[in-house]
Structure formats: C-alpha cells, structure tokens
C-alpha positions as CSV (number, residue, x, y, z in Angstrom):
1,M,10.2,-0.6,30.6
2,S,6.6,-1.6,31.3
3,Y,5.3,1.0,29.0
4,L,7.7,-0.1,26.2
5,Y,6.5,-3.7,26.6
6,L,2.9,-2.5,26.6
7,G,3.5,-0.5,23.5
8,I,5.0,-3.5,21.7
9,A,2.1,-5.7,22.9
10,I,-0.4,-3.2,21.5
11,V,1.3,-2.9,18.1
12,A,1.6,-6.7,17.9
13,E,-2.1,-7.2,18.8
14,V,-3.2,-4.6,16.3
15,I,-1.2,-6.3,13.6
16,A,-2.6,-9.7,14.6
17,T,-6.2,-8.5,14.7
18,S,-5.8,-6.8,11.2
19,F,-4.5,-10.1,9.8
20,L,-7.3,-12.0,11.5
21,K,-9.7,-10.6,8.9
22,Q,-7.2,-11.4,6.1
23,S,-6.9,-15.0,7.2
24,E,-10.6,-15.6,6.1
25,G,-11.4,-18.0,8.9
26,F,-7.9,-19.5,9.0
27,T,-8.1,-20.6,5.4
28,K,-5.1,-18.6,4.2
29,A,-1.8,-19.8,5.7
30,V,0.3,-16.6,5.6
31,P,-2.2,-14.2,7.2
32,T,-3.0,-16.9,9.8
33,A,0.7,-17.4,10.6
34,I,1.2,-13.6,11.0
35,M,-1.9,-13.4,13.2
36,A,-0.8,-16.3,15.4
37,A,2.7,-14.8,15.8
38,G,1.3,-11.4,16.5
39,Y,-0.9,-12.6,19.3
40,G,2.0,-14.6,20.7
41,V,4.2,-11.6,20.8
42,A,1.3,-9.4,22.2
43,F,0.6,-11.7,25.1
44,Y,4.2,-12.3,25.9
45,C,5.0,-8.6,26.0
46,L,1.8,-7.9,28.0
47,S,3.0,-10.4,30.6
48,L,6.3,-8.5,30.8
49,A,4.5,-5.2,31.1
50,L,2.4,-6.6,34.0
51,R,5.6,-7.0,36.1
52,G,5.7,-3.3,36.6
53,M,2.1,-2.0,36.3
54,P,-1.3,-2.9,37.6
55,T,-3.3,-5.3,35.4
56,G,-6.4,-3.0,35.2
57,V,-4.3,0.0,34.1
58,A,-2.4,-2.1,31.5
59,Y,-5.5,-3.6,30.1
60,A,-7.3,-0.2,30.0
61,I,-4.4,1.3,28.0
62,W,-4.1,-1.8,25.8
63,S,-7.8,-2.0,24.9
64,G,-8.3,1.8,24.5
65,V,-5.3,2.3,22.2
66,A,-6.0,-0.9,20.3
67,I,-9.6,0.0,19.7
68,V,-8.5,3.4,18.2
69,L,-5.8,1.9,16.1
70,I,-8.0,-1.0,14.8
71,A,-10.8,1.3,14.0
72,A,-8.4,3.6,12.1
73,I,-6.9,0.7,10.2
74,A,-10.3,-0.7,9.3
75,W,-11.4,2.7,8.1
76,I,-8.2,3.3,6.0
77,F,-7.4,-0.1,4.6
78,Q,-10.7,-2.1,4.8
79,G,-13.2,0.6,3.8
80,Q,-15.2,0.4,7.0
81,K,-17.1,3.6,7.8
82,L,-17.2,5.4,11.1
83,D,-20.2,7.5,11.8
84,L,-20.4,10.4,14.3
85,P,-21.4,8.2,17.3
86,A,-18.4,5.9,16.6
87,V,-16.0,8.8,16.4
88,A,-17.4,10.3,19.6
89,G,-17.1,6.9,21.4
90,I,-13.5,6.6,20.2
91,A,-12.8,10.2,21.5
92,L,-14.2,9.2,24.9
93,I,-11.9,6.1,25.0
94,I,-8.9,8.3,24.3
95,A,-10.0,10.8,26.9
96,G,-10.4,8.0,29.4
97,V,-6.9,6.6,28.8
98,I,-5.4,10.1,29.1
99,V,-7.3,10.8,32.3
100,M,-6.2,7.5,33.8
101,N,-2.6,8.1,33.0
102,V,-2.4,11.7,33.9
103,F,-4.5,12.0,37.0
104,S,-4.8,8.5,38.5
105,K,-2.5,7.5,41.3
106,V,-3.0,3.8,40.4
107,T,-0.9,4.0,37.3
108,G,2.3,3.9,39.3
109,H,4.2,6.9,38.0
C-alpha cells in the first residue's frame, strides 16, 4: 500500500506544481484552488506512505519521479526546452531511483 500512496502523492504533487504556474502568483482562483488541493492530497498521501517505508527512500522516489514528470509536462505543454545536459541529468535521476529500488536493502522489500 505504501507504494500506491506514494504514487498518488507524486501524481497529486505533479498536478499541483503544474497548476502553480497557471495560478500566475495566486491571482487566478481556479488554478490556485487546484494547486492547493493537489498539494493537500500529495502531503496527506505521502504521510500515509511513510507508515510503511523509510522517509529517505520515499522522498528520493517522490522527488526523482516528480522531477521527470514535471520536466516532461513543462516541455510538452509549456514549451520549455530541455538541452542535452538536462536530459542527461534526468536520466541519471531515473537511474538513481531504479538502483535504489532494485539493489538497496533500505527500501524494505
């Protein structure tokens, strides 16, 4: 269940962060409300995920997956460019999350 809660937390955080830009400094009500609700769901689900997994592992997965998803959304929907060093950095983040989950004894599986 911890990974399910973590997955929901990540998706909610990615949605919230995407709407953070759309809120234009909290001047638009609907994007601001979606952003606030998203962060609320994200942190609540993260707190549930932490019942069954170490904080460092959960946060490493959360941040790594979220960085990749946010960068992809910004590239696809907001026209932000990713150069080769950015793509290489994202690939290293993905590799780190995979190594941590497959080979580390700290992840609890």
